[in-house]
N, C-alpha and C positions, 0 to 999 in steps of 0.2 A: 189227355191232348193226343189228337189223331196224327197218322204218319205223315201227312203231309204239313200239318202245324209244325212238326219235329222238325222236319226238313227246313221249311222256310225260318224256323227259330234259329238252329246249327247255323244255316247259311249264312242268315243276317249277321250273327255274332261275331262268325270267322270270317268274314269277306276279305278284310285285308289280307288276313292270314294264306287265305285260299289263293289270293289273287298273285302271289309270290311263291308258293310253293314249288319246288324244285320237281315233283312229280308231274304237275303241269305246264310247268314253263320250258319243259326241256323240246328245243327247236328241231332236233335231228328225228325225235319221236313223232313230231306233229307233222313234218315234211314225210315221213315214210307214211304215214296214215293217208295224208292227200294223194301220194303218190299211188298208194294200194286203193283208192278210192277211183282209178281209172279217170280223174276230172279230165275233161275236153272245155273248150272254149266257148262260152255263153251257156253253159248248163248253169241253173238256178240250185241253190243248195240252202238246206234246213238243216241247221243244228239243233238238236232238242237238249234242252238243260245245260245250255250254253256255261253257265257259270259265267266266271271273269272273261268269256267270251275266246278263250284260246284257239280252239279249233275253228271257230266262225271266224277270226281274224286270218288263221293261216289260210283259207279257203278265198277271203276277198282279197289278199295279197295278191294273187293270180288274176285278179281283174272280174272275177266272177260275181254275180248278185248272191249276196246271203243274206238269209234271215238267222238271227241266234234268238232263241226264246227260253223262259226260265219261269220258275215259280216266286225266284226270290227276286225283290227289287233290288235289295242292295247289291246282290252280286251283279243286276245288269247295269248297275250306274259304274261298277270298276270294268265291266266292258265298254261302255260308253267312255270314261276316259283314255282307255286305250285306243277306241276306233278314233276319236278326235286327235288325239296326239299323232296317229298315222296318216290321218285324212282321208280316211276310207269312206267316201260317201255313198258307195253301193254295199254298206253294210246296216240292216236296218234290226234294231232288237225290241222285242216284243215280250212283255209279260203275258205268260201263259203257260197252261198246263197240259203237260203230253196227252193227257187221257181224254182232252178235249180241244183240238186245237182248230183256230179260225181260218182254214184255209179250204180251198175246194179241192175234191179229188184230182191226184195225178198233177198238182201243182208245181211241184218239184221233180226234178231229174236224181239227186241224191239226199237222202236224210241221215244225218249222223247223229251219233250218242257217244260223248268219250267220259268214262268214269262217271257214270252216273245210274246207269242201271241197276246198281245195287240198293238206290235209294227208293227205286218205284216200288210201290205198294201193289200194283198188280201190273209186272212187267208183261203179262199175255197180252194185256189190255193195251198198254203202252206201245207194244209191238205193232198190234193191228191197226193202230190209229196211225203209226209212223207210216205203215205199208199204204193206206188208203191214200195219204196225200203225196206218195211216193209213184213216178214213172218208171224208174231204173235201177236204182242202187241203193241198198240200205246198207250203212258203215256203222258195226258196234263195236266201241272199245272198251273193255272192262276188265277188272279183274278176274280171274275164274280160279275157283276153290279147289279142294283137292274132290277127286274121285271115290275118294274112300268117306262112306257118308260119315261115320264118327269123326276122321278129322275134319269134315267140311263143317259139322256142326259145332266142336270145339271152336274155330276158326272164326265162325259166325257170331257164337256166344261172346268170344273178346271182341268182337268189331262192334257188337250191339251196347256192349259194356262202355268201349271208349266212346263210341259217336251215337246217342238216341236215334240220329234219322237214319242209321243204317237198318235195312229190309233183310238183304241176303244178297251175299256172294255167291253166283250160282257153279256149279263144277261145268267145265265145258259141254259135256253131254247133255247137260240139264238146256244149255242156251241153245243147242244146235235143236233140240227136239222142238222150241218154242218155235224157231226158225221154220222148221218141216211143219208145224202144225198151223200155219199160216200161209202156208204155200210159196214160199221163197226159196230159190233154189242158191246153197251156199257155194261161191263160185271161189274163196279162197279163205283159209284160216291160218294165220301168223302168229307164232308166238314170242313173246318178249319178257325179259325177268327186268323187273324194276326192284333195284336195292332199297331198301328202308332203313333209318337210324329209326330207333325206339322212340327215342327222347324226341325227336322232329314230329313223328307221326304222334305221340300225344298232345304236343304243342299243336299241332295243326288242327286238330279237333278241339281242342280248348279243352281237355279232360281235365278232373280235379286232381288234387295230389291223393286224394284216400283211392280213387279209383284207379289212378295210374300206379301206385304201389301194389296193388291187388292183381293187375294186369301184366305188370314186370314179373311179379312173382310165378304166375301162371305159366307165364312166356319162358322162365327160365326153366322152370319144371318139366316144360315140353321139350325141352334139347335133346335128351336122352335118346327117345323113341319118334321125335318128331313128329308129336301129337297134334300139332296144328296143320301140318302140311306146307308151313311156312318155310321152312329151311333155316331154322332158328341158329344164330352163333355169336359167339364173341369176337370183334375185330378189332385190335389197338385198344382194348377193354371197353368197348361201348355193343351194347346189345344191337345188332343187324339181324335184319332177314329179307325175303325176295317175294314180291309178288308176282305171279305167273300171271303176265297180262296177252289177252288175246286181240287181235284187229281181225275181225269177222266181215268178209263182203258177201253181201247177198245179194242175188239177182230177184227182181219180182218177174213173175212169170206171166 
């Protein structure tokens, strides 16, 4: 099964869980992202890999015209439910692949992508397509892996074991290099720690018990030298860690 097919299968299976997960529904985080975008009245926004539509909805609440696109039909159904409940007529939802967007050049003022970049099989190609349809700002929100290559390798190995749709969480320096390569000027980078509970992390991905046991053991073993770069620890008897999340704002030159 290909990478995109894996992603569609994974997110179709877990659409209900993802639509309610704390990491995605954090209203303060969503507001901060919109604030960082420098959103202005009457600007048009495209939210890539919108999933259940959290960021697209946040932009639409400001009265702007927004399109949210995703490759997984089941995730868009969850976004559509939220759109209907909020009565946001100026939000469109579209089944579409980020590598081949059905829009003309410079169709949107802001193109955003939140917590999906690490699922893209060809992030450079996706980023170039995002740039093509953007006239002003690209906004990328995602986890950042360790700058230590061995820690990053181990981190991504565990992520892939947990979720077969995972491709790679990049180090910040790697993401910056991709933006430089497409000729976009980075205006701002904010770091944001998102705490994670191990059991909830497993549940969100629907990981089976056997793999969960292996990952739990490996993560416990990583505690001494922080060999994943995730700052694992025990808190009130539960295994927890923290995602280093970045909000990157880049201007199209």
